[in-house]
N, C-alpha and C positions, 0 to 999 in steps of 0.2 A: 508825832505827826510825820509821815514820810516826806522826803524831799521831792519837790516838783521836778518832773522830767524836763520842764521848760524854763528852769530858773535862769539860765544865761540869757535866753531871748526875752524873758519877762523883764529882766534887769535893763537890757538895752532899750526895749520898746517903751518901758515905763519912763525912762529918762527923756526919750524923744517926745513922747506924749506930754510930759510935764512942761516942756518948752512950748509946745503947740497950744496948750490950754490957755496960755496967757495972750494969745494972738486973736482970740475971738473966732477961730475957725469952727464951723459947725458940722462939717462932713470930712471924714478921713478915710481914705482907702488904704488898706494894709494888704500888701501882697506877700504871701509866705507859702512855701512849698507844701506845708501841711496845715494851712489855715482852717481847713474843715475840722480838724481835731483840736488844734490849738485854741481856737476861740471859745470852746465849750465852757470852760471854767475860768476864763480870763479875769473877770471881775473878782471872783473869789480868791484867785492867786494874788492879785494886787493888794487885797485886804488881809492876807495871811498874817496872823499875830506874830509868828516867828521871824518873818522877814517882810515887814510892810514896805512896799515899793512906792507908795504914794500916800500923801496925807489924806485924812477923811474928806477935807474940802476938795482936794483935787479929784478924788474918786467920785464925789457927787457931781462935780462939773463934767467929768468924763461921761457919766451916765446920761447927761443931757445932749451929748454929741452923737452923731450918727457914725458909728464905726462900720465900715464895709469890709468884710473879710473875703479876699479872693485868692485863688491859686493860680500861679503863672501858667500860661498856656502849655508849655512843654511838659510841665509836671502834671497838669490836670489829666493828660492822656493816660497816665498810669493809675489814676484813682478809680474808685468804684463809680458806677453809672450815676448815682444820685448826686455826686459832687459836680458833675459836668454842668448841670443847670444852675444850681445854687451858688457855686463859687467861680463861675466863668466870667472872664472879662467881657466876652462877647455879648452877654445878656444884661450887663449892668449899665444903667443910664449914665450918660456923660463919660463913659470909659471906652466903649466900643472896641476899636482895633488895637488897643494897647496890648502888648504881649506880657508885660510884667517880669520879663527875664533879663532885662538890660543890665541889672546890677551884677548878675552872674557871668555875663559875657566877658567881663574884664579879667576874671580869674584865670582863664587859660594863659593869657600873656603874662600876668603877674606871677603865675606859678613858675614860669621860666626864670624868674629872678631869684628863686629860692636858693639855688647853689651859690649865687653871687653874694647874697645878703646874709646868709646864715652865720658868718663869722664876723659880721660888722657889729659895732657898738649899737645900742638901742637907738640912739639919736641918728646915727648915720643910716641905719636901716630904714628908719621912719622917713628921713629926708629922701632916700633913694626911691622908696615906694610911692611917696607923695609925688615926686617928679615923674615917675612912670604913669601914675594915674592922670596927672595934668596933661602929659603928652598924649595919652589915649583919648582924653576928652577933647583936646585941641584937634587931633586928627579927625575924630568923629564929627566935630562941629564944622570943620573946614571942608569936609568931604560930603556933607549932607546934600548940598546943592547938586552934586554930580549924580547922586542916586535918584534925584527927582526928575531928571531930564528924560 
């Protein structure tokens, strides 16, 4: 059987979903640049015999949940016309004006740390990046009020 093109994201998402399953949440919105293609065989990939990512019980519970697959607004503009309606944040109930891109906006500033952190030990690099993310989140949270005036 050929290796999945999405094996890395499958692994990460399945672990996040495994934690969510125990919390009784019934609706999950997943924002991914290529959600329109990724979601197609998602449940089959989770059940793959060569690399099962969830237990059979977890997969059954997941099937009872409503997974909503959306493409972030910036990325949606480059997709085919059919994606715009089906995978848009704009037309999804209780989502509306969310852009779905906020996770990626941190990368530009974090990329600047690459030269500084590449020769650090793993622990030091992790601490430095964690501090940078905390600082970015703090600045965003403390400046939100200014943008609403």
